[in-house]
C-alpha positions in Angstrom: 0.0 0.0 0.0 2.8 2.3 0.8 4.4 1.5 -2.6 1.3 2.6 -4.5 0.8 5.9 -2.5 4.4 6.7 -3.2 4.0 6.6 -7.0 0.7 8.6 -6.9 2.1 11.4 -4.8 5.1 12.0 -7.2 4.4 15.4 -9.1 4.3 15.3 -12.9 7.7 15.2 -14.5 6.8 16.3 -18.1 8.4 19.5 -19.4 6.4 22.1 -21.4 7.0 22.4 -25.1 9.3 25.2 -26.2 7.7 27.6 -28.7 5.2 30.4 -29.0 1.9 30.9 -27.4 0.2 29.4 -30.3 1.5 25.9 -29.7 -0.3 23.4 -27.5 1.3 22.0 -24.4 1.5 18.3 -23.7 -0.5 17.0 -20.7 1.0 14.2 -18.7 -1.0 11.6 -16.8 -0.1 10.7 -13.3 2.3 7.8 -12.8 0.2 4.8 -12.0 1.7 1.5 -11.0 0.6 -1.4 -13.2 2.4 -4.0 -11.1 0.6 -7.3 -10.9 2.1 -8.1 -7.6 -0.7 -7.4 -5.1 -1.0 -8.3 -1.6 -4.0 -9.6 0.2 -4.7 -6.2 1.6 -4.8 -4.7 -1.9 -7.5 -7.0 -3.3 -10.4 -5.1 -1.7 -9.5 -1.7 -3.0 -10.9 -0.2 -6.2 -10.0 2.7 -8.5 -12.4 5.0 -6.6 -10.0 4.9 -3.7 -7.3 6.6 -5.7 -6.2 10.0 -4.3 -5.3 12.3 -7.2 -4.4 15.9 -6.6 -6.1 17.8 -9.5 -4.3 21.1 -8.7 -1.0 19.4 -9.6 -2.1 18.5 -13.1 -0.5 20.6 -15.9 -3.4 22.2 -17.9 -3.2 24.6 -20.9 -3.9 28.2 -20.5 -6.1 30.5 -22.8 -3.3 31.1 -25.3 -3.0 27.4 -26.0 -6.5 27.0 -27.5 -6.9 26.9 -31.2 -8.5 30.0 -32.8 -11.9 29.1 -34.6 -12.8 32.6 -35.3 -12.9 32.1 -39.1 -15.2 29.1 -38.8 -17.4 29.9 -35.8 -21.1 29.4 -36.2 -23.7 31.7 -34.7 -26.4 29.8 -33.0 -29.3 32.1 -32.4 -32.4 31.5 -30.6 -35.2 30.7 -33.2 -37.8 32.5 -31.0 -35.7 35.7 -30.8 -37.4 37.3 -33.8 -40.9 36.4 -32.3 -40.0 38.0 -28.9 -38.7 41.1 -30.6 -41.7 41.5 -32.9 -39.5 41.8 -36.0 -39.8 39.4 -38.9 -37.8 39.3 -42.1 -39.9 40.0 -45.2 -40.4 37.2 -47.7 -42.2 36.7 -51.1 -44.8 34.1 -50.9 -44.7 31.4 -53.6 -47.6 32.2 -56.0 -50.2 29.5 -56.5 -50.8 28.2 -59.9 -54.1 26.5 -60.6 -54.4 23.6 -63.1 -56.4 25.9 -65.5 -53.9 28.6 -65.4 -51.1 26.1 -66.2 -53.1 24.9 -69.2 -53.7 28.4 -70.4 -50.1 29.3 -70.0 -49.1 26.3 -72.0 -51.3 27.5 -74.9 -49.5 30.8 -75.0 -46.3 29.2 -76.4 -45.9 26.7 -79.2 -42.6 24.9 -79.9 -41.9 24.2 -83.6 -39.0 22.8 -85.6 -38.1 24.6 -88.7 -35.1 23.5 -90.7 -34.0 21.1 -87.9 -33.9 24.0 -85.5 -36.3 24.4 -82.6 -38.3 27.7 -82.1 -40.8 29.0 -79.7 -43.7 31.0 -80.9 -45.5 33.6 -78.7 -49.1 32.7 -79.5 -50.5 35.5 -77.3 -48.9 38.3 -79.3 -50.0 37.0 -82.7 -53.5 36.0 -81.7 -55.2 39.0 -83.5 -53.3 38.2 -86.7 -53.7 34.4 -87.0 -56.2 34.9 -89.7 -53.5 35.8 -92.0 -53.2 32.2 -93.1 -55.9 29.7 -93.6 -56.8 26.5 -95.4 -58.8 27.0 -98.5 -59.7 23.4 -99.3 -58.4 21.3 -102.2 -58.2 21.2 -105.9 -57.3 18.7 -108.6 -59.5 15.8 -107.5 -59.2 16.8 -103.8 -55.5 16.1 -103.5 -53.7 19.4 -103.6 -54.2 22.0 -100.9 -55.1 25.6 -101.4 -53.4 27.9 -98.9 -54.9 31.4 -98.5 -52.8 34.3 -97.3 -54.8 37.5 -96.5 -52.5 40.5 -96.3 -55.2 42.7 -94.8 -54.9 40.9 -91.5 -51.2 41.8 -91.1 -50.3 44.3 -88.3 -49.5 48.0 -88.9 -45.9 48.8 -89.1 -46.2 51.8 -86.7 -47.0 49.5 -83.8 -44.4 49.6 -81.1 -44.0 45.8 -81.0 -44.2 45.4 -84.8 -40.9 43.6 -85.3 -41.6 41.1 -82.4 -45.1 40.4 -83.9 -43.7 39.9 -87.4 -40.9 37.5 -86.1 -43.5 35.3 -84.3 -45.9 35.6 -87.1 -43.2 34.5 -89.6 -42.6 31.3 -87.5 -46.4 30.7 -87.3 -46.9 31.0 -91.0 -44.0 28.7 -91.9 -44.8 26.0 -89.3 -48.6 26.2 -90.3 -47.6 25.8 -93.9 -45.7 22.7 -93.2 -48.6 21.2 -91.3 -51.2 22.0 -94.0 -49.2 20.7 -97.0 -48.7 17.0 -97.7 -48.5 17.0 -101.5 -48.6 19.7 -104.2 -50.3 22.9 -103.3 -51.0 26.5 -104.3 -50.9 29.8 -102.5 -53.7 32.4 -103.1 -52.4 35.9 -101.9 -55.3 38.3 -101.1 -53.6 41.6 -101.7 -56.5 43.9 -102.0 -57.8 46.3 -99.1 -54.2 46.3 -97.7 -52.6 49.8 -97.2 -48.9 50.3 -97.7 -48.3 50.3 -93.9 -49.4 46.7 -93.6 -47.6 45.4 -96.6 -44.7 43.0 -95.5 -41.2 44.4 -96.0 -38.8 43.1 -98.6 -36.6 41.5 -95.9 -39.5 39.7 -94.3 -40.6 38.2 -97.7 -37.0 37.2 -98.5 -36.7 35.5 -95.2 -39.9 33.6 -95.6 -38.7 32.4 -99.0 -35.3 31.4 -97.6 -36.8 29.5 -94.6 -39.3 27.5 -96.7 -38.3 23.9 -96.9 -37.0 22.7 -100.2 -40.0 20.3 -100.3 -42.5 23.2 -100.1 -40.7 25.1 -102.7 -40.8 22.2 -105.1 -44.4 21.2 -104.4 -45.6 24.8 -104.9 -47.5 24.7 -108.2 -49.0 28.2 -108.4 -48.8 31.5 -106.6 -51.9 33.5 -107.4 -52.1 37.2 -106.4 -55.6 38.7 -106.2 -56.1 42.4 -106.8 -52.3 43.1 -107.4 -51.2 46.8 -106.7 -48.2 48.6 -108.1 -46.6 48.1 -104.8 -46.7 44.3 -104.8 -45.6 44.2 -108.5 -42.7 46.4 -107.6 -41.7 44.2 -104.6 -41.8 41.1 -106.8 -39.7 42.8 -109.4 -37.1 43.7 -106.8 -37.0 40.2 -105.3 -36.7 38.5 -108.7 -32.9 38.2 -108.4 -33.3 36.3 -105.1 -35.7 33.8 -106.4 -35.5 31.1 -109.0 -36.9 31.4 -112.5 -39.1 28.4 -111.8 -40.7 30.3 -108.9 -41.2 33.4 -111.0 -43.0 31.4 -113.6 -45.5 30.2 -111.0 -46.7 33.8 -110.2 -50.1 34.7 -111.7 -52.0 38.0 -111.3 -55.8 37.9 -110.9 -57.9 41.1 -110.9 -61.3 39.8 -109.7 -62.9 37.1 -107.7 -64.8 36.0 -110.8 -61.5 35.4 -112.5 -60.1 33.6 -109.5 -63.2 31.3 -109.5 -62.5 30.2 -113.0 -59.1 28.9 -111.8 -59.8 27.2 -108.5 -62.9 26.0 -106.5 -64.0 28.7 -104.1 -66.3 26.7 -101.8 -63.9 26.4 -99.0 -62.1 29.7 -99.3 -63.0 32.3 -96.7 -62.8 35.7 -98.4 -62.7 38.7 -96.0 -65.6 41.2 -96.3 -63.3 44.0 -97.1 -62.0 42.1 -100.2 -65.5 41.3 -101.3 -66.5 45.0 -101.0 -63.4 46.1 -102.9 -64.0 43.6 -105.7 -67.6 44.8 -106.1 -66.5 48.4 -106.4 -63.8 47.7 -108.8 -66.2 45.7 -111.0 -68.7 48.6 -111.0 -65.9 51.0 -111.9 -64.8 48.8 -114.7 -68.4 48.6 -116.1 -68.8 52.3 -115.9 -65.5 52.8 -117.7 -66.7 50.6 -120.5 -69.9 52.4 -120.8 -68.3 55.7 -120.8 -65.9 54.6 -123.5 -68.8 53.4 -125.7 -70.9 56.6 -125.3 -68.3 59.3 -125.0 -65.3 58.1 -126.9 -61.8 57.1 -125.9 -60.5 60.3 -124.3 -63.5 61.0 -122.0 -63.4 57.3 -121.2 -59.8 57.5 -120.1 -60.6 60.4 -117.8 -63.5 58.4 -116.4 -61.2 55.4 -115.9 -58.8 57.6 -114.0 -61.5 58.9 -111.8 -62.7 55.3 -111.2 -59.2 54.2 -110.3 -59.0 57.0 -107.8 -62.3 56.1 -106.3 -61.1 52.5 -106.1 -58.0 53.7 -104.2 -60.1 55.5 -101.7 -62.3 52.5 -101.3 -59.2 50.4 -100.8 -58.1 52.5 -97.9 -61.5 52.5 -96.3 -61.8 48.7 -96.6 -58.4 48.5 -95.0 -59.6 50.4 -92.1 -62.5 48.1 -91.9 -60.3 45.1 -91.9 -58.3 46.4 -88.9 -61.5 46.5 -86.9 -62.7 43.1 -87.8 
């Protein structure tokens, strides 16, 4: 027993490490005898009977602790904000009903043109979607008739005109690819369309370049109803950019009666402004013939000029009517 107490009462013999305050010191444990030689008196003692002087232990001071300032975590009371009455502002997540999700899906259409994916803003072109329509079939019900009504194009003075035309261009090309399976023809309704609604040269050129080769090849005829000097000039300017075959497919038609002689009109929807213009042009032509028969060639020429001027005024009025329909 005396032997064990002697070893426990010896003070620590470890020396501190030499260095700065930032280094840790080595702690030494008290010397404990692990001798297996025990007497009969020692068998009843347990480790709880050990007498260790804690004050003699060599412990590190404050300078020996590692500095965790750069990585410390602030643990705040979660109820602190409630007690102080101050809460951080947040934006609630908007709810989206199933019907709104379906409607939003209808605002955009994804199409593939020329192996490239495009997105069409259907909302912005909704008032102008009547610009292209299916006019039935011809030649034993096999070949499609595609009707393009220029009177439904947007005014060029609109603020978002370029965005509308860009999306409308994608809509026209993608719709054309869906409507056409075999040979087809295009009927271009040019009447009752003021100059501010006529598509620009760049837009027409882009349409022609983006049309698939199959569509170009299968186009058998391009009929222009009520051609104006402007559309004739545009086609003359674009002639260097288009092939001779395409130029040979262009046909000018001056009246609905003449158009009816070429293709079936049962499924073609003609806008009211086009019908009014055609009727007034027909009356002006009949009056010109009557004046030529009664008054002679010179007065008839003057009457024809007056009729043409009246037709131009009617064209502008009908164009204004088309914008409201």
